[in-house]
N, C-alpha and C positions, 0 to 999 in steps of 0.2 A: 402238662401244658394246657393252656386254654384251647390251642387250635385242636389238640388231640380229643378234648372234652367236647367242642363244638362239631368236631367231624364225626365222632362216635355218636353223639345224639342225632345228628341229621342222617347218618347211614341207618340208624334203627328206625327213624322217622320213614325214610324213603322206602325201606324194605317192608313197610306196613305193620310192623311189630307192634302190638298193643300192650298195655299193662298185664293183660291176662295172661300173655306168653310167660312173663316172668314168674307170675303167681303158679303157673301149672306145674312147674319143677324146678325152677331156679329162683334163689333168693331175691326178694324184690330190690330194685336198683338203690333204695334209700337205707337198705340194712348195713348199718355202722359205716356210712360214707355218704358223701355229697352227692345230690341227685338233682335233676331238673327235668321238667315234663318236655315231652317231645316237641321238636321244632315244626313249624309249618307256615303256610301263608297267612299272615294276619288279615289280609284283605278278603280272603275267602269267606263267604257267608255275612259279609257285612256291606254296609252301604258306602260307596264311594261317592263323592260330591264332584261336580263339574259345573262349569258356568254355562255351557251351553251343549246342545245335542243334535245331531242332524235331523232335519226334518221336524223340528219341534212346532213350527207354524204351518205345517202342511208338506206336501211331498216336495222334496228337492232332487235335483240331478248332480251327480258327483262323477268325477273320473279319476283314474289311478293308473300308474305305470307299473309293470313288472321290471326285474332286473334284466339287464343285457344276457343274452345266452353265451354259451362258451365262445362264439365267434364275435363277441362284443356287439352284437347287432340288437337294436331295441325293437321291440314290437310295439304295436299302436296301442293307444290308451284304451282301457276298458271302462266304460261308463255304466252307471245304475242308478237306482232311485233309492231314496231313504225317507222314511216316515216314521216318527217317534210314536204315533198312535196306532200303527198297524205292526203287529208281531213278527210278520214275515219280512217286513221292510225296516225294522227298527234296528238301531245300533246304539242302545242305551249304556249308561255307566256300568250297569251290572255285567255287561258283555266282557268286560276287562278283569273282574273280579270272581268269575266262575272258574271252574277247574280247567287248567290249561291242557289236561290230558283228556278228560271227558268231552270237552267243547273247545277244540284247538282253532276253530274257524269262527268263533264270535268275537266281536270287538265293539269298543266304544269309538264314536266319530263325532267331532265337533261341528258346529254349524259352519256352512261354507263361507269363506272370506274373512273369517276371524284373524286378527293380528296376533293375539295371545290367548291363552287359557290356563286355567288352574285345575288340577286334580288333587284332591284332598281326602285323606281317610282320618276318621275321627273314631277313636277306640274308647270303650267304656270304662277301662281301668288301666293300669300301668302294665306295660310289657317289656320284654326284652327285644330289641330290634338288631339283628346282626347284619343283613345286607338287603340290597334292593336289586330287583331287575325288571326293567320294563322293556316289552317286546312291542315294537311300533309296526303298524300296518302302513302308515304313511312314512315319508323319509323322515328321519330323526331331526329334532329341531336344530337350527343354526345356533340357538342359545336357550339355556334352561337352567334352572336352579332346584336344588333340594334343601328343604328345611324340616327340622322336627321340633316339637314342642314336648316338654316333661310336666307341664301344668295344665293340661286341657285347653290349650290354645291361648291362654293368657299372655305368655311370652314365647317367642320363636328363636332358634338358633340356626344359622345357615350352615349347612353341612358340606355342600359341594356346588361349585360352578362349572358348566359345561357350556363349551362354545367352540365353534370352527375357528374362530379367531377371538383369544381371550382379551388381548389388548383393545380391540375395536368394541367388543361386547360389552365388556366390564372394566376396562382399564386396568387388567391385571397381567402379570407376567406368567407365562404358561408354567404350571408345575411348581410355582414358588409357594412355599408353606407360609400360611400366616398373612398372606398379602390381602385377602378380602375381609367382609364382615364376619366377626367371630373366629377369626383365623383360619376360615376356609380357603382352600386353593381352588384353581381352575385348571381344567384339563380339556384337551381337545380330541381325546381318544375316542369319545363315544358321539361325535358330532359331525361326522363326514355324512355327505348326501346318500352315498352307496353304503350298505344295500339299501334300495328304494322300498323294500318290503321286508319285513322281520329283522329289521336292524335293532341291536340292544343297546340299552344304557344300563351301566351297572354301578353300583356303590357298595363298598365294604365299610362297616363301622370300624373295624379294627384293621391295621396293617396286617398282612399275611401271616408272618411269624412272630408277632408280637406276644410275649408272656405276660399275661394279665389276667388276676383273679376276677372272673365275671361277677362274683358275689360280693367283692370288696367295694369300698366306697368309690374309688377312682373307676373301676370297672362299671358300676351301676352309672356314674355320671355320663359314661359314653354310651351305654347299651339301653338305659331306661327310656321309654318313649310312651306319649299318650296320642300324639297326633302326627301325621306325616303329610307334608304338602310339597307338590311338584309344580313349579311355574313354567309353562311352556311359552317363551318370550319371542321367538322368531321362527317363522316357517321358512322352509327352503325347498325349492322345487326338485324333483328327480332329474338327473342330467339328461335322461331319455327324452325329456320334454323338448329341449332345446333342438333336438334332432327330428322331431315329429313335424312333418310338413302340414298336417291337418291343424296342429296347434299354432303353427305360424300364422294361418289365416283367420284362425277363430280361437278366442281365448276360451279354454276349457275349465270347468269348475274343479280345480285341483288344489286350491287354497284352504286346506283343513288339516286338522291334527286327528290321527286315528291310532288307537292301541289296541293290540290283541290281549296282552296279559300284564296285569299289575301284581307283581309278586314281592309282597313285603314280608322277608324272611324272619321269624322270631319265635319266642315262646312266651309262656307263662311266666310272669315275674314271682319267684317263690323263695329267694334268697338262700337257694340250695337245699331246701327242706321238703320238697315235694316231687312226685313223680307223676302226679295226675291233676287236672283242673276240671272245674265244672263252670257252667255260666255265672257270670258276675252280675250283681244287681245293675240294670241299666242296658243289658244285653238285648238287642231286637234283632231277631233273625229276619232276613229278607225273603225266606223261603221255608216251607215247612222242613225240608231235608237239611240237616245241620251236621251231616259226616264230615269228619277232617276239620272242622272248625276248631280254631285254637282258642280255648276260653281263658277266662281271666282270673277265676277264683280258685286259690290253691286248696288241695286235699292234703292238709299238712302232716308231716311226720316228724320224727326227731322230737316229740313232746312240744312242739310249737303250735302256735294258733295264730289266726288273723286271715284276712284275705290273701295275703302275701307271706304269710308265716313270719311275721315282723315281731313277734313276741312269744314269750314262754306260756305253755298252757297251764291253767291253774295246778297248784300243788307241785310244780316243777320250777320253782323259782330260786333254787339254791345258789345259783350263780347267775350274772347278768346274761340276757340273751345275746346271741353272735350269729351272724350269718355264717353259712358253711364255707369251707376254704375250697375253692374251686382248683386251686394248684396242687394241694397236697391230698385232697379227697377228704379231709376231716370233717366229720358231720356236724361237729360243735353242737351236739345235742343239749337240750335243757334237761336238768336233772334234779332228783332229790334222794335222800339218803335211804328212804324207805319206799318200796313200791306201793302206792296207794290201792293199787288193784287187788293186793292181797286182803284188804280190808273187806271185801266184798264176800269172802268165804265165811260161813257160819264156824267153820272149825278153828278160826284164828283164836290163839289164847289171849286172854285179857293182857297178859305180860307184853306180848307183840304189839297188841293194839294200843296200850297206853304209851309204849315206846313211840309209835307213830304220832301219838297225839302230842307228845312233847315237840315236835317239829312245827305245831301251830304257832309257836312263837319265835321261831328261828328268823334269823336276818334274811331278808330278801322275799319272804312270803307275804303277799298282799293281804289285806283285811277280808277280801272276799274269799281268797284261798282258805284263811283261817276259819271262817264261818263255814266253807263247805266241808273242811276236814272236820271240824266239830260235828257237824250234822252226819257225816259219814261214820265218825268213830261211835257216836251216841246211838245210831241206829243198828250198827253191827253188834253193840254189845247189849241190845235190848234184852235177849233171853239168856245171857251169859253170866254164871254165877261166880262168886269170887272163890270158888274150889278150883276153877281153871288156873287161878293165879297162885293159890296157896293150898297145899293138900291139907284135908281136914284131919284134926288130931284123933288118934284111936280112942281117947279117953273122954274127950268133950265133942259132943255132937257139934258139926259145922253150922256156923250161922249164915243163914242166907240173907244177903244184903240187897237194899233196893238197886234195881239196875241203873247204870249211868244215863242221864239224860242231859239236855243242854242246860237245865236248871241247876244242876249240882256238879257241873264241870267248869272249873275256873280256868282262866287262861295261864295261871301258873301250874295248871296240870295236876293239882292235888284234889283227889275227890273229896267232897264233903258229904255228910250224911245228915239227912232231915231229922229233927228231933221228934 
């Protein structure tokens, strides 16, 4: 089941288990089965884009309210200053994409008085996107949307509408599937003004118990992502503000959006053929330390190759490439009838090596692979005599033939001899 697969990977990730743990005494996760790199926050270690930031044009005053206590009594507003140019007073976009465990009290804050705002994460490669969690410092928006792109921002698909009143905000019926753009639905579950601080907005790419192969075509259409965009469309005040006598006499600067954590949960996109990834071309770290960053270029297993293990490696083309099966765990490895690695040993016999050479013309082997195989075979046989293939006669001394080279190996695999 996909759920068990995702939960298992997430548990390993949350426990902090690295690839080295498996190599220490347990078989690698890719050994004869489908596998996937660890999951993590795709926003961590990457630049998040916003339209505004608090104090961008100088020092600004802002105020906020805490949630009511157990007696439902509201406390007075707390006010402070922000300045994007001063580290101790800045609340930049990077404040919501750092570690929520190491830096729980950092946040991003928009400019004061904005009516709407956009938060966008642009990725350097294709990734799997499983769910989203946004932790707000301000009251959650009265209306917002979530979109994703699979082609680096050229086109966008609406994933979810959020509103305290779906009909008033978007003209949609609450919870009705397929009502909005791209078939997205609207929910009011995450749009209440309470809590005024640390309220969450959540999105799951797949329904809770849906069984779907994450590496199959349908699963990839739902999970694959290159960009995520959140539109904060309508601010709403904390209910405590209406009870604050000071606020009744003087308008306090509370009209802003603020986010503690942006968690875009996902993993490297490897078609079920890798357990580890390295930085992809175009990745630009926003700081020197890149621990726990989810990178985008796969370290391929199962005899596959490519940034996303999307093709068979050279000399392993005896059958068409396939993604692994995430439901059954079948690895769908690329294969060849003879292990080419055996050709690297000088003790290999001419008979075995020539048998390997016959694969050069087989169906499904690319021209580049044929050339590589020919070069490998010829190099291996450089110092091997014909006696390894045919024992010398006791009556007639063995005749030493010239070594095989690219010049006298035909693609029909019949050696010829120079006159």
